[in-house]
N, C-alpha and C positions, 0 to 999 in steps of 0.2 A: 497413679495417673487417673484417679476417679474424678469424674465431673459431677458436681452437685449444683443444681440451679439455685441461685441466690439473688437477692435484691442488689440494686446498684447503690444502695445507701452508703456502703463502705467506700465505694469509689468516689461518690460525691463528697463525702467527708474528707477523703484524702486530697481531692482536688482543692477543696476550700483551704485545707491546711497549708499546702505548698504554694498556693497562688495568691491568697489574699489575707491570710490570718495575721500577718505581721504589719498590716496597714493600719491597725488600730493604734490609737495614741498610747504612749508609754504609761501615762498617768492613770489610765483606766484598766491596766492589766493587774490582776491579782498576783501577788508574789508567788513565783513558782508555777504559774499557770502554763497551759499548753501554748498560749499566745506568746508568753515570754520566751519559752523555749524555741518557738518558731522564729522569733526576732533574733535570738541568739544564733540560731542556725544561719539565718540570712547574713548576719554580721560576719560569721566565720567564712561563709562562702564568698562574700565580697572581698575579704582580706586575701583569701587564697587566689581569687581571680585577678586581683590587682598586684599582689606582691610575690606570689610564689615564683621560685627561680625559673621554672619552665612555664611556657605559655599554655594555658588551658582555657577553653571557652566554657561559658556557663552551662551550655547544654551538656557538655561532657562531665562537668562537675555534678550536675543533678543526677546523671546516670550513675556516677560513682556513688553518690549518696544513697540512691535507691538500692543499689546492689549491696552496699555496706549495711544498710538497715536490715534487709532481708537475711543477710549472712549472719547477723548478730542474733537472729532467732534460733540459730542452731538447728534448723530444720531444712534438710536438703531438698524437700519437696515444695517449699515455698520459694518461688522464683518469679522474677520479672522476665517475661518472654519477649526477646527482641525479634525482629522480623523473621530471621531464619529459624529460631526456636518456635515461633508461632506457626510457621508453615509446617514444620515437622510434627507439631502437636495436632494440627488440623488433619494432616495426612494419616496419622496414627488413629485418630478417633473416627474419621469418616471413611478411611480406606480409599480416598479419591485423590488423584493428582492428574496433571496434564502432561502428556508425553507420548512415547511411541509404543510402550508396552513390552519392554525388553528387560529380562534379568541378565545382568552382565557381571563379569569378573575380569581382573587383569591377569593375563597369562603371557609370559615371555615379553613383557613390555607393551602388549597390545590389548585393546578392549575386545574381549571375547564374549560371544553370546552364549550364556548358560541355557537359556530357553526363552522363546517368545511367549508372552502371556496369551491365553485363548481370547479370540475375538477382539484383537487389537490391530492397529495399523501395521505393526511389524509382522504379525502372523498372516494377516490377509495379503500382505505384499510378497510373502514367501521367504522371509528371513528365517534361517534355520539354526538349530543348536550347533555350536562349533564355529559358526561364521566369525571371522575376525574383521572388526570395523577398523579400516586403515585410514579413512578420511571422513570428516564431517564438515559439510559445507565448504569443501575444498581445502580444509586444514588437516594436516597429518595428526593422527591421534597417538603417534608413537610416544611412549613415556608418560602418558596421562595417568594420573592416579584415579582411584575409584570415585572419590568425591567430585573431582572435576568432571569426569565422564558423565556421572549422573546429572550434574547441574547443566552440562552442555546439551545432553540429549533431551532433557525436559524443556518445556516452554509452553506458551499459551496455546490453548486449543485452537486449531485452525492455521497455525503457523506451519511452515514446511521445513523439512530437514533432508538434505541430500547426503545419502550414505554411500560410501564406496567400500565394498566388502571383498575380502579375499576368502575363497572357499577351496578347501583341499579337493584336488581332482579336476579343478577348472583353471586353465592357464591364465585367462584374463580376469581382471577384477570385475565384479558385478556392481552396477550402480542402481540405487533405489532412490526414488523421490517419495517421501512419506509425508503425510499431513498429520500433525499431532492431534490427539483427541483426549477427551476426559477418560481416564482409566480408573477402574475400580479394582482394588486389591481385596480379594475375598478374605474374610477372617477365618472361614473354614477352608484351610489350605489343602487338606487331604480328606477324602471320604471314600473308603474302599473296603471290600471284604478281604480279611486275612486268611480265612478258610471258608468252608461251606456254611459255618454257623456264626462266626464271630466277625462283627463289623468294627471298623476303626474310624474315628473322627479326630482330626487335629484342629484345635481352635487357637488362633493366635493372630492379633490380640482380641480383646473384647471391644468391638467397634459398633457403630450405629446400625449395622445390618446383621449382627451376630445371631440374634434370635431367629430371624427369618432363615438365615443360612443353615443354622443347626437343625431347625425343624425340617427343612427340605432334605438335608443330608440324611437324617434319621429315616424319613419316609422312603427315600430312594433305596437305602440299604435294606430296609424291611422287605421291600419288593424283591430284593435280590436274595432273600432267605436269611437275613440276620435274625438270630435268636438271642444273642448277648452282644453288648456293646463295650468297646474300649474307648474311653474318652481321654485324649492326650492333652493335658494342660501344661506340660513341661515348657519352660522358657517363655511362658505367656506372662508379659509384664503387667497385664491388667488392661484398664481402659475406662469405659463409661459405667458409672454406678447404675444408671437406669437399665442398661443392657445386661449387666451382671444380675440384676434382679429379674429381668424379663426372661433371661436364659434359664435361671433357676426355676422360674415359674412353670416352665415346660414340663418339669419332672416331679413337681410336688402337688399336694392336694390343697384345695381352697382353705384359706385361713391359717395355713402353716406359715410361721415367721420365716423370713429369709435373711434379713439383716436389720440391725438397729443402729442408727447414727446418733451420737450424743455430742453436742457442742454448746458453746456459750452464747453465740449470737441467735437471735430469733429465727426460727425456721430451720436451724441446723440439727435439731433433735427430732428424729422421725423414725417410726417403725414401718418397714416394708414387709408386706405379707403376700402370700400367694393369692391370686384372685381368680384363677381359672382351673378347671379340672385338668389333671395331667393327661397327656395324650397317649402315653405308652406305659401304663402302670405295671405291666407284667414283664417289662424289659430289664433284665439284670445289667447293671452298669459298673464297670471298673474304671475309676478315675486315676490316671497316672500324674503325679506331681513331682517337682524337684525344687531345688533352691532358686530357680529362675521363675517359679510360679508366684505371682505377686498380685496384690491389690484386688481388682474385680475378679480375677481368676481364683483368688483365695476365698472370696465371698461365695462363689459357686461351689467350690469343693467343700467349704465349711458348712454350707446349708445342706448339701446332700449328705454329708457325713453325720451331722447332728440329727437329721431326720431318718437316719438309717436307710437312705434311698440308694446309696452307692457305697462300694468299698473303695477306699483310697489307698493307693499303692505307690511306693517309690521312696523318696526321702523328704524330710521336712521342707516346707515352703519358705519363702523369703521372710515373711512376717511383717507385712506392711498393713497395719490396721488403722490407717489414717485416711481421712477424706479430704480431697482438695476441691475447693470451689474455684471457678474461673470467671474472671471479668475481662471483657474485651475493652481495653482503654483507648486504643486508636484502631484504625482499620488494619494495622499490621503488628500491633503489640498487645500484650495482655498480662494479667497478673494471675498466677496460680498460687493459692494460699491454703494452707492446712486450716480447716475450720471445724473439724469434728473427728472423733474416733468412732470406729464401727465395731460392732459386736455380733458374734454368730448367734443363731437361735437359742443355743444353750446358755448364752450370756458371757461367753469368753471373748476376750480381746487377744488377738494373735500377734499384736505388735511386740517386737523384740525390744527388751529394755537394754539399751546400750548407751555409752557416752558419746559415740561418734559413728558416722557412717562406715568408717574403716573397721570399727569393732563389730558392727552388725554384719559386714561382709565376711569377717573372719569367723563369726559364729555360723554363718550359712555354709561356708566351705567346710568347717569341721563337721557339721551335720551331714553333709553329702558323703563324707568319708566314714561315717559311723562313729565319729568321735564326739557326737553331740553330748552336752552335759545332761544329767538326769532332769526330767521335767520338774517344774516347780510343784512341789506337793501341796502348796497352798492354792494352786490354780486348777483345782479338779472340778470337772463338769461332767454331765452325763447326757447321752443321746436319748432319743425317745424310748429306745428299747433298754435303756439302763447301762449301756456301754460307757466306760470311762474315757474321757478325752481331756486334754490339757490345754491351757492357754499360755500366752506369753512367749511362745517360741515358734511361731508359724503354725500352719496346719500340720499336725503330726500324722503320718499315714497309719492306717490300720495294719498294713503289712509293709515292713521296712525292707526294701530291695535297693541296694546301692547300684549306681551305674558301674559299668565295667571300667577298670582302670588299666593303664599301661603297665606291662611287666617291667621289671628293672632293666632287662635287656633292651626293650623298646625305648625306655627313657634314655638309655645310653646312646641309642641311635639318633634320637631327636636332638640330644645335646651335641653330638658330633656334627650334625648338620649345621648348627650355629646359624650364621648369617646366610648360609646357602639354602635355608628352608624355602625361599621363593623359587629357587632353581629346581628343587624337588617337586614343588607343586606344578611348575611349568612342564617338567618332564612327564608327570602323570597325565596332564591334559594333552600335551603334544602327542604322546604315544597313543593315548586313547583315540584321538582324532585319526591317527594313521591306521589304527585297527579298524575304525569305521570306514575309512576310504578304501582300504584293502579288502573289505568284506571278510575279514578273518574271523569274526565272531558271528556265528549263525543261530545261536539260541540264547535267550535271556539267562538260562542257567549255565552259562559258560564257566569254564574253570580257568583261573589264572595260573599259567604254567611257570615252572622254574625259569624257563628261557625268557618269559616276559619280565619276571623280576630282575633277571640278570641284565636285561636291556635298560631298565630304569637305573640300576646301579651304574652301568656303563655311562649313561648320559649325564648323571649328576657328577660323577668323577671327572668326566671330560670338561665340565664347567668349573672345576677347581675344588670340589668337595673332597676333603681328606677323610677317607673312611677305611680303616683297617678291616681286613676280612672278618676278624672276630666280631667287630661291631656290626658289620653288614649281616652276619649270620643271626645275630639277635634281633635284627629289624626286618627280616625277610617276611615273617607272617604279617607284620604291619603293612609293609609295602604291597604285599599280595592283596590284602583286604582293601586298602585305599585305591589301588589300581582297579580293583573290581568295581568299586563304587563309581569311579570316574568313567570307566569304559561303559558301564551300564547306562550312565546318564547320556553320554554323547552318542552311543550307538543305538540304544533302545528307548531312551526317554526317561523323564523324571520318575514316572510310576515304577519302572523296573528298578531304577536306582533305589527308590524308597523301599521296595520289597526286599532288596538285598540287604539294606541297612537294618531293617526290622528283624531279619533272620539272625542278625548278630547282636541284637539289642536285648540284654538280659531282662530289663524291666518289662518290655513288651512281651517277651516270650513267657515270663512269669504270669503276666496278666492274661494272655491267651490261654494258658493252661488252666487258670482259675475260671475264666469266663466260659470256656468250652464245657465245663462240668456243671455249671449252674443252670437249673431249670426255671428259677424264679428269683426275684430280688431277695426273698427270705432265705432261699437255698444258698444264694451267694454269700450272705452274711454268716450262715452256719459254716460254710466251707472256709471263710476267712478267719473265723474264730479258732479253727484248728491249725491255721498257718500264720497267725499273727506275731509269732516271736521273731525278733530281728534275725535276719540271715547274715552270714559273714560276707565280707567283701571278696569277690572273685576277680581274678585277673583274666584278661582275654587269652 
């Protein structure tokens, strides 16, 4: 989802082709010319519009033709963006939308507030985590799906929304009249100290404010005592090319190459290099990646790896080494088209060579499980310090640490839930809210007791889940863990939930152990060289 500024020449040419090219006289058309093909297309379209068994208007036929043409490119990243797609792309790249500022989920058939976003209409009005939205503008929300709820809660800035909320411990519903506003979703979602010396920053996605937010986060954590940094790029789908370059610029020296794009059209081939002195040259950095790390996030991790500025830990990234240019064709539609390939500073392309998107996804899944095929021995490159890196299969981490996997007993429990999985999620959320209301959890480091797990099992069985005792026994550890996360969120907030999750996260804990020992970036590389052999997969 990388954006690259390009000219509108391609759009003008396309407009000429589909709107007037076939108006030329037949006799003046060279045999086999593009004009002849355009006339042929017009004839086919006219016959379909006039004689096809089902009625189709020409507008619909043109849309089908556009979609079909792009589909024949065999490139899932080249797409015509309809209004809803266009809106989603705009939100992803800017982080901005108009609404109330509420993170929501569907629990027990009702819209439930996961958390109000800071400094938004919802937070200022007093909406709380765990509140159940039972009416919106006088309409019941019972049975609403997530997509419908998001669409209904959002709206133009300045418009109003009347919410009726049910809150545990309060007999009567609470009514709120909120005015929608422009909301900004930060790309730095979490920035906190994990211990006295190691800071943690999560970046997702790479949007138009990423550079400023990353710089602010690093400076804030340094004031809190950060000596080493963990930078989490897992599940980051990428974003804007210019921001990927600018974020990398924060950590590299002037003149260092960041990424090179190579394409056929004028202006699509360009080398981007660091232009400013790095602000924190003595800060050791561990970058965590996985199969969900893609595009601009791979540019960042690849640039820091090639220049030996960070140690990359985790599992191979998605492997999207393609650049998309974007043209806005109407106020609500646009064209996203692959126009170039990009290469890391060492000259490698990380684009996976596959015959289909499904095959690429299969490769990524295999890599996460440690079943990745051997790297291409013909795609060998070297970092500034002479370390060997490989192309053609995503960014391969310096230290391979797979994510935790479910045990066979836990998988059996999940399979036994079957279509009752939503009932299980509802039981976790409902019980967590009751724990909050009853003030039964007094410390963020609370322990999930056997009795709490028993209560979850009782509730899901009461809703029709058929769970033999032997299956429940194998799933108790999983239930305890997930109830712990849910209760931490609803009782103490997202930060406490996050800390609890990180304590169970093998990749983060491995990164902390490494970062905690590093005194400098060079020291970190030395430590990584002694730990770079792939580790085995561990079950929780």
